[in-house]
A tleap script that builds the chain and sets N, CA, C and O, in Angstrom:
source leaprc.protein.ff14SB
mol = sequence {
  NMET ASN ARG LEU ARG GLY THR GLU SER ALA
  LYS GLY MET LYS GLY ILE LEU ILE ARG VAL
  GLY ASP SER HIE VAL PHE ARG VAL TYR ARG
  GLU ASP TYR THR PHE LEU ASP TYR ASP ILE
  LEU HIE HIE ASP LEU GLU ILE GLN ILE LEU
  GLU SER ASP ALA THR LEU TYR ARG SER GLU
  PHE GLY ASN TYR LEU ASP TYR PRO PRO ILE
  ASP GLU SER CLYS
}
set mol.1.N position { -31.241 322.233 6.246 }
set mol.1.CA position { -30.495 321.652 7.332 }
set mol.1.C position { -31.406 321.510 8.547 }
set mol.1.O position { -32.138 322.440 8.885 }
set mol.2.N position { -31.369 320.349 9.206 }
set mol.2.CA position { -32.175 320.080 10.391 }
set mol.2.C position { -31.442 320.609 11.620 }
set mol.2.O position { -30.377 320.102 11.972 }
set mol.3.N position { -31.991 321.599 12.258 }
set mol.3.CA position { -31.351 322.174 13.453 }
set mol.3.C position { -32.082 321.717 14.695 }
set mol.3.O position { -33.296 321.881 14.814 }
set mol.4.N position { -31.337 321.147 15.616 }
set mol.4.CA position { -31.886 320.673 16.879 }
set mol.4.C position { -32.386 321.854 17.698 }
set mol.4.O position { -31.659 322.827 17.900 }
set mol.5.N position { -33.639 321.768 18.172 }
set mol.5.CA position { -34.227 322.850 18.960 }
set mol.5.C position { -34.152 322.603 20.457 }
set mol.5.O position { -34.519 323.477 21.243 }
set mol.6.N position { -33.685 321.433 20.866 }
set mol.6.CA position { -33.566 321.155 22.289 }
set mol.6.C position { -33.753 319.679 22.583 }
set mol.6.O position { -34.210 318.915 21.734 }
set mol.7.N position { -33.399 319.294 23.779 }
set mol.7.CA position { -33.574 317.919 24.245 }
set mol.7.C position { -34.062 317.943 25.680 }
set mol.7.O position { -33.906 318.941 26.383 }
set mol.8.N position { -34.649 316.847 26.105 }
set mol.8.CA position { -34.993 316.630 27.501 }
set mol.8.C position { -35.096 315.133 27.710 }
set mol.8.O position { -35.396 314.393 26.773 }
set mol.9.N position { -34.857 314.686 28.905 }
set mol.9.CA position { -34.949 313.264 29.209 }
set mol.9.C position { -36.404 312.814 29.077 }
set mol.9.O position { -37.319 313.528 29.488 }
set mol.10.N position { -36.608 311.652 28.514 }
set mol.10.CA position { -37.954 311.089 28.396 }
set mol.10.C position { -38.304 310.206 29.591 }
set mol.10.O position { -39.436 309.734 29.699 }
set mol.11.N position { -37.348 309.978 30.486 }
set mol.11.CA position { -37.592 309.117 31.639 }
set mol.11.C position { -38.751 309.667 32.464 }
set mol.11.O position { -38.739 310.831 32.864 }
set mol.12.N position { -39.746 308.830 32.713 }
set mol.12.CA position { -40.912 309.217 33.496 }
set mol.12.C position { -41.967 309.976 32.710 }
set mol.12.O position { -43.009 310.332 33.260 }
set mol.13.N position { -41.717 310.229 31.439 }
set mol.13.CA position { -42.663 310.970 30.602 }
set mol.13.C position { -43.912 310.120 30.374 }
set mol.13.O position { -43.816 308.917 30.131 }
set mol.14.N position { -45.070 310.744 30.451 }
set mol.14.CA position { -46.323 310.053 30.192 }
set mol.14.C position { -46.848 310.490 28.841 }
set mol.14.O position { -46.908 311.684 28.547 }
set mol.15.N position { -47.231 309.521 28.015 }
set mol.15.CA position { -47.760 309.812 26.693 }
set mol.15.C position { -48.513 308.604 26.183 }
set mol.15.O position { -48.797 307.672 26.935 }
set mol.16.N position { -48.829 308.624 24.924 }
set mol.16.CA position { -49.610 307.550 24.306 }
set mol.16.C position { -48.868 307.052 23.078 }
set mol.16.O position { -48.394 307.840 22.260 }
set mol.17.N position { -48.774 305.738 22.958 }
set mol.17.CA position { -48.259 305.132 21.741 }
set mol.17.C position { -49.429 305.067 20.780 }
set mol.17.O position { -50.423 304.396 21.060 }
set mol.18.N position { -49.329 305.750 19.659 }
set mol.18.CA position { -50.462 305.873 18.750 }
set mol.18.C position { -50.022 305.596 17.320 }
set mol.18.O position { -48.929 305.978 16.901 }
set mol.19.N position { -50.897 304.925 16.584 }
set mol.19.CA position { -50.610 304.647 15.183 }
set mol.19.C position { -51.007 305.850 14.342 }
set mol.19.O position { -52.109 306.383 14.472 }
set mol.20.N position { -50.098 306.263 13.487 }
set mol.20.CA position { -50.349 307.355 12.545 }
set mol.20.C position { -49.923 306.836 11.176 }
set mol.20.O position { -48.731 306.683 10.907 }
set mol.21.N position { -50.890 306.570 10.322 }
set mol.21.CA position { -50.568 305.968 9.027 }
set mol.21.C position { -50.051 304.557 9.222 }
set mol.21.O position { -50.705 303.731 9.858 }
set mol.22.N position { -48.886 304.283 8.678 }
set mol.22.CA position { -48.290 302.950 8.777 }
set mol.22.C position { -47.238 302.848 9.874 }
set mol.22.O position { -46.541 301.837 9.960 }
set mol.23.N position { -47.111 303.867 10.711 }
set mol.23.CA position { -46.104 303.819 11.768 }
set mol.23.C position { -46.725 304.230 13.100 }
set mol.23.O position { -47.907 304.564 13.173 }
set mol.24.N position { -45.919 304.201 14.135 }
set mol.24.CA position { -46.362 304.600 15.469 }
set mol.24.C position { -45.539 305.787 15.933 }
set mol.24.O position { -44.376 305.942 15.563 }
set mol.25.N position { -46.168 306.622 16.754 }
set mol.25.CA position { -45.490 307.756 17.366 }
set mol.25.C position { -45.792 307.763 18.858 }
set mol.25.O position { -46.750 307.139 19.314 }
set mol.26.N position { -44.973 308.467 19.597 }
set mol.26.CA position { -45.205 308.700 21.022 }
set mol.26.C position { -45.822 310.086 21.127 }
set mol.26.O position { -45.161 311.082 20.834 }
set mol.27.N position { -47.080 310.159 21.542 }
set mol.27.CA position { -47.816 311.430 21.607 }
set mol.27.C position { -47.845 311.919 23.049 }
set mol.27.O position { -48.244 311.190 23.957 }
set mol.28.N position { -47.418 313.157 23.246 }
set mol.28.CA position { -47.393 313.778 24.569 }
set mol.28.C position { -48.344 314.971 24.555 }
set mol.28.O position { -48.180 315.909 23.775 }
set mol.29.N position { -49.337 314.912 25.434 }
set mol.29.CA position { -50.308 316.012 25.536 }
set mol.29.C position { -49.818 317.067 26.519 }
set mol.29.O position { -49.224 316.754 27.551 }
set mol.30.N position { -50.080 318.319 26.174 }
set mol.30.CA position { -49.755 319.452 27.043 }
set mol.30.C position { -50.980 319.821 27.856 }
set mol.30.O position { -52.074 319.310 27.614 }
set mol.31.N position { -50.795 320.706 28.816 }
set mol.31.CA position { -51.911 321.130 29.676 }
set mol.31.C position { -53.007 321.831 28.886 }
set mol.31.O position { -54.168 321.793 29.292 }
set mol.32.N position { -52.672 322.470 27.770 }
set mol.32.CA position { -53.673 323.181 26.970 }
set mol.32.C position { -54.323 322.272 25.910 }
set mol.32.O position { -54.974 322.759 24.986 }
set mol.33.N position { -54.142 320.959 26.052 }
set mol.33.CA position { -54.745 319.926 25.190 }
set mol.33.C position { -54.140 319.860 23.791 }
set mol.33.O position { -54.638 319.122 22.940 }
set mol.34.N position { -53.085 320.612 23.541 }
set mol.34.CA position { -52.339 320.412 22.311 }
set mol.34.C position { -51.370 319.259 22.557 }
set mol.34.O position { -51.204 318.815 23.693 }
set mol.35.N position { -50.736 318.777 21.497 }
set mol.35.CA position { -49.830 317.650 21.691 }
set mol.35.C position { -48.644 317.747 20.751 }
set mol.35.O position { -48.661 318.474 19.758 }
set mol.36.N position { -47.613 316.990 21.099 }
set mol.36.CA position { -46.441 316.818 20.254 }
set mol.36.C position { -46.315 315.335 19.945 }
set mol.36.O position { -46.433 314.506 20.847 }
set mol.37.N position { -46.078 314.989 18.694 }
set mol.37.CA position { -45.823 313.610 18.299 }
set mol.37.C position { -44.329 313.432 18.086 }
set mol.37.O position { -43.686 314.241 17.418 }
set mol.38.N position { -43.788 312.375 18.655 }
set mol.38.CA position { -42.376 312.056 18.497 }
set mol.38.C position { -42.258 310.763 17.704 }
set mol.38.O position { -42.808 309.739 18.110 }
set mol.39.N position { -41.548 310.793 16.575 }
set mol.39.CA position { -41.239 309.568 15.849 }
set mol.39.C position { -40.391 308.682 16.757 }
set mol.39.O position { -39.557 309.183 17.513 }
set mol.40.N position { -40.598 307.392 16.686 }
set mol.40.CA position { -39.878 306.465 17.555 }
set mol.40.C position { -38.696 305.882 16.790 }
set mol.40.O position { -38.876 305.083 15.871 }
set mol.41.N position { -37.496 306.282 17.171 }
set mol.41.CA position { -36.278 305.766 16.569 }
set mol.41.C position { -35.573 304.777 17.495 }
set mol.41.O position { -34.757 303.973 17.043 }
set mol.42.N position { -35.882 304.836 18.769 }
set mol.42.CA position { -35.311 303.943 19.783 }
set mol.42.C position { -35.792 302.522 19.478 }
set mol.42.O position { -36.996 302.309 19.340 }
set mol.43.N position { -34.896 301.556 19.372 }
set mol.43.CA position { -35.302 300.227 18.909 }
set mol.43.C position { -35.523 299.192 20.006 }
set mol.43.O position { -35.970 298.087 19.699 }
set mol.44.N position { -35.236 299.491 21.257 }
set mol.44.CA position { -35.488 298.506 22.314 }
set mol.44.C position { -35.945 299.192 23.603 }
set mol.44.O position { -35.403 298.949 24.681 }
set mol.45.N position { -36.937 300.037 23.467 }
set mol.45.CA position { -37.450 300.842 24.566 }
set mol.45.C position { -38.343 300.004 25.467 }
set mol.45.O position { -39.251 299.325 24.987 }
set mol.46.N position { -38.093 300.048 26.765 }
set mol.46.CA position { -38.930 299.342 27.729 }
set mol.46.C position { -40.219 300.139 27.943 }
set mol.46.O position { -40.174 301.356 28.126 }
set mol.47.N position { -41.363 299.458 27.921 }
set mol.47.CA position { -42.640 300.128 28.175 }
set mol.47.C position { -43.393 299.382 29.263 }
set mol.47.O position { -43.130 298.208 29.520 }
set mol.48.N position { -44.324 300.065 29.893 }
set mol.48.CA position { -45.197 299.475 30.894 }
set mol.48.C position { -46.618 299.893 30.550 }
set mol.48.O position { -46.901 301.083 30.414 }
set mol.49.N position { -47.510 298.923 30.409 }
set mol.49.CA position { -48.904 299.206 30.066 }
set mol.49.C position { -49.674 299.426 31.353 }
set mol.49.O position { -49.693 298.561 32.229 }
set mol.50.N position { -50.313 300.588 31.467 }
set mol.50.CA position { -51.042 300.946 32.677 }
set mol.50.C position { -52.553 300.851 32.502 }
set mol.50.O position { -53.282 300.868 33.494 }
set mol.51.N position { -53.034 300.753 31.284 }
set mol.51.CA position { -54.474 300.728 31.037 }
set mol.51.C position { -55.063 299.356 31.345 }
set mol.51.O position { -54.523 298.327 30.938 }
set mol.52.N position { -56.172 299.359 32.065 }
set mol.52.CA position { -56.812 298.094 32.431 }
set mol.52.C position { -57.568 297.466 31.267 }
set mol.52.O position { -57.915 296.287 31.334 }
set mol.53.N position { -57.832 298.219 30.202 }
set mol.53.CA position { -58.581 297.660 29.077 }
set mol.53.C position { -57.677 297.171 27.949 }
set mol.53.O position { -58.147 296.981 26.827 }
set mol.54.N position { -56.399 296.966 28.221 }
set mol.54.CA position { -55.483 296.394 27.230 }
set mol.54.C position { -55.376 294.893 27.474 }
set mol.54.O position { -55.198 294.459 28.612 }
set mol.55.N position { -55.482 294.104 26.417 }
set mol.55.CA position { -55.475 292.647 26.531 }
set mol.55.C position { -54.494 292.045 25.536 }
set mol.55.O position { -54.445 292.451 24.375 }
set mol.56.N position { -53.715 291.075 26.000 }
set mol.56.CA position { -52.806 290.341 25.123 }
set mol.56.C position { -53.500 289.101 24.600 }
set mol.56.O position { -54.118 288.366 25.371 }
set mol.57.N position { -53.411 288.859 23.320 }
set mol.57.CA position { -54.028 287.707 22.670 }
set mol.57.C position { -52.942 286.828 22.056 }
set mol.57.O position { -51.940 287.330 21.548 }
set mol.58.N position { -53.149 285.518 22.107 }
set mol.58.CA position { -52.303 284.540 21.431 }
set mol.58.C position { -53.209 283.667 20.589 }
set mol.58.O position { -54.207 283.147 21.088 }
set mol.59.N position { -52.878 283.499 19.324 }
set mol.59.CA position { -53.704 282.664 18.462 }
set mol.59.C position { -52.828 281.980 17.433 }
set mol.59.O position { -51.630 282.252 17.349 }
set mol.60.N position { -53.416 281.099 16.657 }
set mol.60.CA position { -52.672 280.409 15.607 }
set mol.60.C position { -52.223 281.378 14.508 }
set mol.60.O position { -51.339 281.051 13.716 }
set mol.61.N position { -52.828 282.561 14.460 }
set mol.61.CA position { -52.498 283.553 13.436 }
set mol.61.C position { -51.469 284.573 13.907 }
set mol.61.O position { -50.995 285.389 13.116 }
set mol.62.N position { -51.122 284.531 15.186 }
set mol.62.CA position { -50.129 285.452 15.725 }
set mol.62.C position { -50.526 285.967 17.097 }
set mol.62.O position { -51.591 285.634 17.619 }
set mol.63.N position { -49.670 286.771 17.663 }
set mol.63.CA position { -49.903 287.360 18.980 }
set mol.63.C position { -50.117 288.857 18.799 }
set mol.63.O position { -49.473 289.483 17.957 }
set mol.64.N position { -51.019 289.431 19.589 }
set mol.64.CA position { -51.303 290.856 19.435 }
set mol.64.C position { -51.854 291.456 20.717 }
set mol.64.O position { -52.294 290.746 21.622 }
set mol.65.N position { -51.818 292.762 20.770 }
set mol.65.CA position { -52.327 293.555 21.881 }
set mol.65.C position { -53.504 294.363 21.357 }
set mol.65.O position { -53.389 295.038 20.334 }
set mol.66.N position { -54.645 294.296 22.059 }
set mol.66.CA position { -55.840 295.000 21.606 }
set mol.66.C position { -56.707 295.311 22.812 }
set mol.66.O position { -56.325 295.071 23.957 }
set mol.67.N position { -57.880 295.851 22.528 }
set mol.67.CA position { -58.882 296.038 23.569 }
set mol.67.C position { -59.399 294.679 24.006 }
set mol.67.O position { -59.212 293.700 23.284 }
set mol.68.N position { -60.054 294.585 25.182 }
set mol.68.CA position { -60.579 293.291 25.623 }
set mol.68.C position { -61.721 292.831 24.728 }
set mol.68.O position { -62.333 293.635 24.025 }
set mol.69.N position { -62.007 291.519 24.759 }
set mol.69.CA position { -63.117 291.022 23.947 }
set mol.69.C position { -64.451 291.620 24.399 }
set mol.69.O position { -64.645 291.923 25.576 }
set mol.70.N position { -65.341 291.779 23.462 }
set mol.70.CA position { -66.680 292.299 23.777 }
set mol.70.C position { -67.474 291.208 24.475 }
set mol.70.O position { -67.513 290.067 24.015 }
set mol.71.N position { -68.102 291.558 25.579 }
set mol.71.CA position { -68.936 290.607 26.309 }
set mol.71.C position { -70.307 290.558 25.631 }
set mol.71.O position { -71.142 291.438 25.840 }
set mol.72.N position { -70.528 289.548 24.838 }
set mol.72.CA position { -71.765 289.419 24.053 }
set mol.72.C position { -72.976 289.103 24.938 }
set mol.72.O position { -74.114 289.214 24.481 }
set mol.73.N position { -72.746 288.707 26.214 }
set mol.73.CA position { -73.862 288.339 27.083 }
set mol.73.C position { -74.581 289.538 27.661 }
set mol.73.O position { -75.654 289.392 28.247 }
set mol.74.N position { -74.003 290.733 27.506 }
set mol.74.CA position { -74.634 291.929 28.083 }
set mol.74.C position { -75.662 292.505 27.158 }
set mol.74.O position { -76.290 293.513 27.484 }
savepdb mol mol.pdb
quit
């Protein structure tokens, strides 16, 4: 039997959306550098991207979010 150990509001929580295998989890790091991974069951969660190195791409093959293109001129 799955027993609930507690809840807390996720509003304002800072973490990382990370791929683990074939799915994604919300990873929250603690002060001691350990972390908790939360499976994402929420189906329409609003997110805000704060990292400056995230880039949105549109192409004939689809749209995706990735790191910025490599500057080959450097």
